[in-house]
C-alpha positions in Angstrom: -81.1 -2.7 22.6 -79.0 -5.7 21.8 -80.2 -7.9 18.9 -81.1 -11.4 19.9 -78.6 -14.2 18.8 -80.8 -15.3 15.9 -81.2 -11.8 14.5 -77.5 -10.9 14.9 -76.1 -9.3 11.8 -73.4 -11.2 10.0 -69.9 -10.0 10.4 -68.5 -8.6 7.1 -65.7 -10.6 5.7 -62.7 -8.8 4.1 -62.0 -9.3 0.4 -60.6 -12.7 -0.5 -57.3 -11.2 -1.9 -56.7 -9.3 1.4 -57.5 -12.3 3.5 -55.1 -14.5 1.4 -52.4 -11.9 1.6 -52.7 -11.5 5.3 -52.7 -15.2 5.8 -49.5 -15.6 3.8 -47.9 -12.8 5.7 -48.8 -14.4 9.1 -47.3 -17.7 7.9 -44.1 -16.1 6.6 -43.7 -13.9 9.7 -44.1 -16.9 12.0 -41.6 -18.9 9.9 -39.1 -16.0 10.0 -39.5 -15.8 13.8 -38.9 -19.6 14.1 -35.8 -19.6 11.9 -34.5 -16.5 13.7 -34.9 -18.4 17.0 -33.1 -21.5 15.7 -30.2 -19.3 14.4 -30.0 -17.4 17.7 -29.9 -20.7 19.6 -27.2 -22.0 17.2 -25.0 -18.9 17.7 -25.5 -18.6 21.5 -25.5 -22.3 22.5 -23.3 -23.5 19.6 -25.6 -26.3 18.8 -28.8 -26.6 16.8 -31.9 -27.7 18.7 -32.9 -30.5 16.3 -36.2 -31.2 18.0 -37.3 -27.7 17.1 -36.8 -28.0 13.3 -40.1 -29.8 12.7 -41.9 -27.4 14.9 -40.5 -24.4 13.0 -41.9 -25.9 9.8 -45.3 -26.8 11.2 -46.2 -23.9 13.5 -46.4 -21.3 10.7 -49.1 -23.4 8.9 -51.0 -23.7 12.2 -50.8 -20.0 12.8 -51.9 -19.1 9.3 -54.9 -21.5 9.5 -55.9 -20.2 12.9 -55.7 -16.6 11.5 -57.7 -17.5 8.5 -60.4 -19.2 10.6 -61.2 -16.0 12.4 -63.3 -15.0 9.4 -64.9 -18.4 8.7 
């Protein structure tokens, strides 16, 4: 029998240190992927996509916040 929505048990949150570490890793990994893409485009196309530089700096923050909000 499924519990009703008001009696639903709360989801257990991981320890804060683990959540902070995973959030930082998601941000750093996303930043590394973005920088790798810019370097790849620079080597292959011989020009830097200047429009992408602000995105590469902002998207890791958005990804880390979205990951962190899974448990909030």
